[in-house]
Biopython code that builds the backbone (N, CA, C, O; Angstrom):
import numpy as np
from Bio.PDB.StructureBuilder import StructureBuilder

atoms = [
    (1, "MET", "N", (132.839, 166.330, 136.239)),
    (1, "MET", "CA", (131.972, 164.894, 137.330)),
    (1, "MET", "C", (131.963, 163.386, 136.402)),
    (1, "MET", "O", (132.295, 162.283, 136.836)),
    (2, "LYS", "N", (131.458, 163.725, 134.947)),
    (2, "LYS", "CA", (131.341, 162.361, 134.185)),
    (2, "LYS", "C", (132.848, 161.671, 133.903)),
    (2, "LYS", "O", (133.030, 160.470, 133.705)),
    (3, "ARG", "N", (133.812, 162.638, 133.929)),
    (3, "ARG", "CA", (135.072, 161.701, 133.566)),
    (3, "ARG", "C", (135.681, 161.110, 134.639)),
    (3, "ARG", "O", (136.538, 160.230, 134.566)),
    (4, "VAL", "N", (135.082, 161.764, 135.976)),
    (4, "VAL", "CA", (135.424, 160.796, 137.253)),
    (4, "VAL", "C", (134.651, 159.488, 137.082)),
    (4, "VAL", "O", (135.146, 158.362, 137.035)),
    (5, "LEU", "N", (133.254, 159.843, 136.990)),
    (5, "LEU", "CA", (132.567, 158.481, 136.824)),
    (5, "LEU", "C", (133.234, 157.519, 135.927)),
    (5, "LEU", "O", (133.470, 156.409, 136.403)),
    (6, "ILE", "N", (133.505, 157.709, 134.959)),
    (6, "ILE", "CA", (134.016, 156.818, 133.426)),
    (6, "ILE", "C", (135.346, 156.072, 134.446)),
    (6, "ILE", "O", (135.433, 154.868, 134.684)),
    (7, "ILE", "N", (136.271, 157.119, 134.923)),
    (7, "ILE", "CA", (137.643, 156.544, 135.572)),
    (7, "ILE", "C", (137.306, 155.498, 136.735)),
    (7, "ILE", "O", (138.024, 154.499, 136.736)),
    (8, "VAL", "N", (136.386, 155.571, 137.660)),
    (8, "VAL", "CA", (135.857, 154.897, 138.226)),
    (8, "VAL", "C", (135.343, 153.734, 138.254)),
    (8, "VAL", "O", (135.425, 152.804, 139.056)),
    (9, "ALA", "N", (134.665, 153.922, 137.047)),
    (9, "ALA", "CA", (133.941, 152.555, 136.285)),
    (9, "ALA", "C", (135.113, 151.608, 135.735)),
    (9, "ALA", "O", (135.119, 150.377, 135.732)),
    (10, "SER", "N", (136.079, 152.463, 135.281)),
    (10, "SER", "CA", (137.144, 151.634, 134.794)),
    (10, "SER", "C", (138.286, 151.043, 135.553)),
    (10, "SER", "O", (139.154, 150.294, 135.106)),
    (11, "ILE", "N", (138.189, 151.368, 136.426)),
    (11, "ILE", "CA", (138.673, 150.771, 137.302)),
    (11, "ILE", "C", (138.386, 149.620, 138.226)),
    (11, "ILE", "O", (139.027, 148.660, 138.655)),
    (12, "ILE", "N", (136.876, 150.211, 138.398)),
    (12, "ILE", "CA", (136.324, 148.730, 138.927)),
    (12, "ILE", "C", (136.220, 147.444, 138.237)),
    (12, "ILE", "O", (136.239, 146.270, 138.606)),
    (13, "LEU", "N", (136.101, 148.070, 137.072)),
    (13, "LEU", "CA", (135.943, 146.741, 135.614)),
    (13, "LEU", "C", (137.374, 146.027, 135.768)),
    (13, "LEU", "O", (137.455, 144.830, 136.047)),
    (14, "LEU", "N", (138.535, 146.875, 135.560)),
    (14, "LEU", "CA", (139.750, 146.200, 135.722)),
    (14, "LEU", "C", (140.197, 145.330, 136.845)),
    (14, "LEU", "O", (140.977, 144.378, 136.804)),
    (15, "ILE", "N", (139.430, 145.933, 138.049)),
    (15, "ILE", "CA", (139.712, 145.011, 139.334)),
    (15, "ILE", "C", (138.962, 143.736, 139.014)),
    (15, "ILE", "O", (139.604, 142.723, 139.290)),
    (16, "ILE", "N", (137.915, 143.565, 138.564)),
    (16, "ILE", "CA", (137.051, 142.182, 138.319)),
    (16, "ILE", "C", (137.504, 141.256, 137.340)),
    (16, "ILE", "O", (137.286, 140.045, 137.363)),
    (17, "LEU", "N", (138.219, 141.955, 136.377)),
    (17, "LEU", "CA", (138.999, 141.104, 135.406)),
    (17, "LEU", "C", (140.114, 140.525, 135.803)),
    (17, "LEU", "O", (140.356, 139.347, 135.543)),
    (18, "ILE", "N", (140.971, 141.351, 136.527)),
    (18, "ILE", "CA", (142.300, 140.850, 137.172)),
    (18, "ILE", "C", (141.909, 139.820, 137.917)),
    (18, "ILE", "O", (142.403, 138.733, 137.620)),
    (19, "ASN", "N", (140.972, 139.871, 139.025)),
    (19, "ASN", "CA", (140.212, 139.071, 139.857)),
    (19, "ASN", "C", (139.591, 137.707, 139.126)),
    (19, "ASN", "O", (139.648, 136.572, 139.599)),
    (20, "ALA", "N", (139.032, 138.062, 137.957)),
    (20, "ALA", "CA", (138.377, 136.632, 137.083)),
    (20, "ALA", "C", (139.589, 135.945, 136.751)),
    (20, "ALA", "O", (139.599, 134.773, 137.127)),
    (21, "VAL", "N", (140.669, 136.365, 136.121)),
    (21, "VAL", "CA", (142.038, 136.026, 135.686)),
    (21, "VAL", "C", (142.980, 135.016, 136.746)),
    (21, "VAL", "O", (143.577, 133.989, 136.425)),
    (22, "ALA", "N", (142.898, 135.723, 138.246)),
    (22, "ALA", "CA", (143.757, 135.417, 139.050)),
    (22, "ALA", "C", (142.917, 133.977, 139.351)),
    (22, "ALA", "O", (143.616, 132.983, 139.550)),
    (23, "ASN", "N", (141.271, 133.805, 139.397)),
    (23, "ASN", "CA", (140.566, 132.807, 140.124)),
    (23, "ASN", "C", (140.650, 131.658, 138.966)),
    (23, "ASN", "O", (140.543, 130.483, 139.320)),
    (24, "ARG", "N", (140.844, 131.985, 137.557)),
    (24, "ARG", "CA", (140.854, 130.923, 136.876)),
    (24, "ARG", "C", (142.538, 130.155, 136.606)),
    (24, "ARG", "O", (142.803, 128.985, 136.330)),
    (25, "ALA", "N", (143.370, 131.219, 136.792)),
    (25, "ALA", "CA", (144.813, 130.724, 136.840)),
    (25, "ALA", "C", (145.212, 129.726, 138.059)),
    (25, "ALA", "O", (145.938, 128.734, 138.000)),
    (26, "THR", "N", (144.471, 130.319, 139.282)),
    (26, "THR", "CA", (144.531, 129.137, 140.477)),
    (26, "THR", "C", (144.011, 127.671, 140.450)),
    (26, "THR", "O", (144.410, 126.608, 140.925)),
    (27, "CYS", "N", (143.055, 128.024, 139.767)),
    (27, "CYS", "CA", (141.936, 126.621, 139.505)),
    (27, "CYS", "C", (142.968, 125.877, 138.689)),
    (27, "CYS", "O", (143.465, 124.930, 139.299)),
    (28, "TYR", "N", (143.502, 126.109, 137.218)),
    (28, "TYR", "CA", (144.021, 125.626, 136.500)),
    (28, "TYR", "C", (145.656, 125.165, 137.190)),
    (28, "TYR", "O", (146.017, 124.056, 136.797)),
    (29, "TRP", "N", (146.538, 125.796, 138.039)),
    (29, "TRP", "CA", (147.459, 125.615, 138.675)),
    (29, "TRP", "C", (146.950, 124.419, 139.751)),
    (29, "TRP", "O", (147.845, 123.603, 139.973)),
    (30, "TYR", "N", (145.763, 124.173, 140.419)),
    (30, "TYR", "CA", (145.438, 123.208, 141.508)),
    (30, "TYR", "C", (145.706, 121.924, 140.669)),
    (30, "TYR", "O", (146.281, 120.937, 141.127)),
    (31, "GLY", "N", (145.077, 122.066, 138.965)),
    (31, "GLY", "CA", (144.494, 121.021, 138.502)),
    (31, "GLY", "C", (145.934, 120.487, 138.086)),
    (31, "GLY", "O", (146.167, 119.278, 138.059)),
    (32, "TYR", "N", (146.868, 121.424, 137.770)),
    (32, "TYR", "CA", (148.492, 120.956, 137.387)),
    (32, "TYR", "C", (149.466, 120.389, 138.441)),
    (32, "TYR", "O", (150.308, 119.553, 138.113)),
    (33, "GLN", "N", (149.348, 120.867, 139.773)),
    (33, "GLN", "CA", (149.949, 120.275, 140.844)),
    (33, "GLN", "C", (149.060, 119.012, 141.437)),
    (33, "GLN", "O", (149.761, 118.266, 142.121)),
    (34, "THR", "N", (148.028, 118.706, 141.359)),
    (34, "THR", "CA", (147.177, 117.329, 141.619)),
    (34, "THR", "C", (147.301, 116.500, 140.479)),
    (34, "THR", "O", (147.339, 115.294, 140.722)),
    (35, "GLU", "N", (147.370, 116.833, 139.345)),
    (35, "GLU", "CA", (147.269, 115.999, 138.134)),
    (35, "GLU", "C", (145.887, 115.369, 138.385)),
    (35, "GLU", "O", (145.745, 114.154, 138.524)),
    (36, "ARG", "N", (144.824, 116.302, 138.439)),
    (36, "ARG", "CA", (143.575, 116.272, 138.381)),
    (36, "ARG", "C", (142.884, 116.915, 137.126)),
    (36, "ARG", "O", (143.774, 117.565, 136.577)),
    (37, "GLU", "N", (142.092, 117.002, 136.641)),
    (37, "GLU", "CA", (141.086, 117.463, 135.541)),
    (37, "GLU", "C", (140.135, 118.588, 136.314)),
    (37, "GLU", "O", (139.277, 118.390, 137.174)),
    (38, "THR", "N", (140.570, 119.813, 135.728)),
    (38, "THR", "CA", (139.589, 120.812, 136.717)),
    (38, "THR", "C", (139.058, 121.622, 135.551)),
    (38, "THR", "O", (139.450, 121.356, 134.415)),
    (39, "GLN", "N", (138.350, 122.414, 135.727)),
    (39, "GLN", "CA", (137.676, 123.652, 134.964)),
    (39, "GLN", "C", (136.826, 124.554, 135.758)),
    (39, "GLN", "O", (135.903, 124.245, 136.512)),
    (40, "TYR", "N", (137.371, 125.936, 135.414)),
    (40, "TYR", "CA", (136.361, 127.213, 136.373)),
    (40, "TYR", "C", (135.103, 127.791, 135.754)),
    (40, "TYR", "O", (134.995, 128.367, 134.671)),
    (41, "GLY", "N", (134.256, 127.545, 136.581)),
    (41, "GLY", "CA", (132.824, 128.278, 136.239)),
    (41, "GLY", "C", (132.722, 129.453, 136.904)),
    (41, "GLY", "O", (132.883, 129.520, 138.123)),
    (42, "PRO", "N", (132.472, 130.375, 136.230)),
    (42, "PRO", "CA", (132.395, 131.883, 136.638)),
    (42, "PRO", "C", (131.349, 132.272, 137.852)),
    (42, "PRO", "O", (131.600, 133.259, 138.544)),
    (43, "LEU", "N", (130.099, 131.429, 138.112)),
    (43, "LEU", "CA", (129.209, 131.183, 139.134)),
    (43, "LEU", "C", (129.517, 130.253, 140.131)),
    (43, "LEU", "O", (128.975, 130.375, 141.229)),
    (44, "VAL", "N", (130.576, 129.029, 139.843)),
    (44, "VAL", "CA", (130.338, 128.031, 140.806)),
    (44, "VAL", "C", (131.619, 128.200, 140.973)),
    (44, "VAL", "O", (131.669, 128.439, 142.180)),
    (45, "GLY", "N", (133.037, 128.250, 140.457)),
    (45, "GLY", "CA", (134.166, 128.357, 141.017)),
    (45, "GLY", "C", (135.313, 127.117, 140.408)),
    (45, "GLY", "O", (135.502, 126.758, 139.246)),
    (46, "CYS", "N", (135.711, 126.832, 141.193)),
    (46, "CYS", "CA", (136.965, 125.780, 140.495)),
    (46, "CYS", "C", (136.186, 124.330, 140.538)),
    (46, "CYS", "O", (135.656, 123.922, 141.572)),
    (47, "MET", "N", (136.180, 123.878, 139.773)),
    (47, "MET", "CA", (135.375, 122.259, 139.642)),
    (47, "MET", "C", (136.473, 121.339, 139.364)),
    (47, "MET", "O", (137.284, 121.592, 138.474)),
    (48, "VAL", "N", (136.548, 120.198, 140.135)),
    (48, "VAL", "CA", (137.463, 118.871, 140.316)),
    (48, "VAL", "C", (136.480, 118.014, 139.435)),
    (48, "VAL", "O", (135.250, 117.964, 139.414)),
    (49, "LYS", "N", (137.694, 117.193, 138.536)),
    (49, "LYS", "CA", (136.410, 115.850, 138.237)),
    (49, "LYS", "C", (136.831, 114.966, 139.159)),
    (49, "LYS", "O", (137.964, 114.786, 139.607)),
    (50, "VAL", "N", (135.733, 114.388, 139.419)),
    (50, "VAL", "CA", (135.516, 113.089, 140.493)),
    (50, "VAL", "C", (134.853, 111.852, 140.014)),
    (50, "VAL", "O", (133.622, 111.858, 140.005)),
    (51, "ARG", "N", (135.452, 110.844, 139.634)),
    (51, "ARG", "CA", (135.082, 109.740, 138.857)),
    (51, "ARG", "C", (134.458, 110.184, 137.717)),
    (51, "ARG", "O", (135.040, 110.214, 136.633)),
    (52, "ASP", "N", (133.344, 110.522, 137.873)),
    (52, "ASP", "CA", (132.288, 110.517, 136.723)),
    (52, "ASP", "C", (131.487, 111.634, 136.676)),
    (52, "ASP", "O", (130.618, 111.750, 135.812)),
    (53, "HIS", "N", (131.689, 112.453, 137.502)),
    (53, "HIS", "CA", (130.864, 114.151, 137.832)),
    (53, "HIS", "C", (131.949, 115.394, 138.322)),
    (53, "HIS", "O", (133.113, 115.028, 138.483)),
    (54, "TRP", "N", (131.757, 116.266, 138.470)),
    (54, "TRP", "CA", (132.416, 117.473, 138.584)),
    (54, "TRP", "C", (131.915, 117.728, 139.976)),
    (54, "TRP", "O", (130.754, 117.522, 140.330)),
    (55, "VAL", "N", (133.068, 118.285, 140.893)),
    (55, "VAL", "CA", (132.873, 118.551, 142.537)),
    (55, "VAL", "C", (133.537, 119.988, 142.541)),
    (55, "VAL", "O", (134.565, 120.263, 141.921)),
    (56, "PRO", "N", (132.701, 121.000, 143.444)),
    (56, "PRO", "CA", (133.580, 122.292, 143.598)),
    (56, "PRO", "C", (134.725, 121.755, 144.646)),
    (56, "PRO", "O", (134.676, 121.071, 145.669)),
    (57, "ARG", "N", (135.835, 122.425, 143.866)),
    (57, "ARG", "CA", (137.014, 122.066, 144.864)),
    (57, "ARG", "C", (136.557, 122.428, 146.122)),
    (57, "ARG", "O", (136.345, 121.434, 146.815)),
    (58, "ASN", "N", (136.286, 123.672, 146.774)),
    (58, "ASN", "CA", (135.994, 123.466, 148.390)),
    (58, "ASN", "C", (134.980, 122.320, 148.982)),
    (58, "ASN", "O", (134.748, 122.096, 150.170)),
    (59, "GLU", "N", (134.478, 121.706, 147.917)),
    (59, "GLU", "CA", (133.834, 120.556, 148.773)),
    (59, "GLU", "C", (134.466, 119.187, 148.431)),
    (59, "GLU", "O", (133.762, 118.196, 148.627)),
    (60, "LEU", "N", (135.797, 119.009, 147.909)),
    (60, "LEU", "CA", (136.371, 117.688, 147.687)),
    (60, "LEU", "C", (136.335, 116.876, 148.875)),
    (60, "LEU", "O", (135.929, 115.718, 148.971)),
    (61, "ARG", "N", (136.846, 117.685, 149.839)),
    (61, "ARG", "CA", (137.090, 116.655, 151.175)),
    (61, "ARG", "C", (136.028, 115.773, 151.266)),
    (61, "ARG", "O", (136.243, 114.561, 151.237)),
    (62, "THR", "N", (134.803, 116.266, 151.383)),
    (62, "THR", "CA", (133.454, 115.632, 151.501)),
    (62, "THR", "C", (133.204, 114.507, 150.498)),
    (62, "THR", "O", (132.105, 113.961, 150.597)),
    (63, "GLN", "N", (134.176, 113.991, 149.386)),
    (63, "GLN", "CA", (133.646, 113.151, 148.489)),
    (63, "GLN", "C", (134.735, 111.713, 148.805)),
    (63, "GLN", "O", (135.860, 111.828, 149.292)),
    (64, "PRO", "N", (134.208, 110.625, 148.471)),
    (64, "PRO", "CA", (134.972, 109.515, 149.231)),
    (64, "PRO", "C", (136.099, 109.100, 148.012)),
    (64, "PRO", "O", (136.931, 108.216, 148.216)),
]
sb = StructureBuilder()
sb.init_structure("model")
sb.init_model(0)
sb.init_chain("A")
sb.init_seg("    ")
for serial, (resi, resn, name, xyz) in enumerate(atoms, 1):
    if name == "N":
        sb.init_residue(resn, " ", resi, " ")
    sb.init_atom(name, np.array(xyz, "f"), 0.0, 1.0, " ", f" {name:<3s}", serial, name[0])
structure = sb.get_structure()
């Protein structure tokens, strides 16, 4: 029973790690494509620099 729990926990952690790497990569790819400065925050997501402050990428369309 312990082995099954260890295997399941390992699979879940691997999925979380792959998801984090994919999210970070898509953020940097967005910055590369649009020639904007981007950074990835684990709790916020992809941030784009607009003038002198950082805005979440999904809220960019609301910025002038």
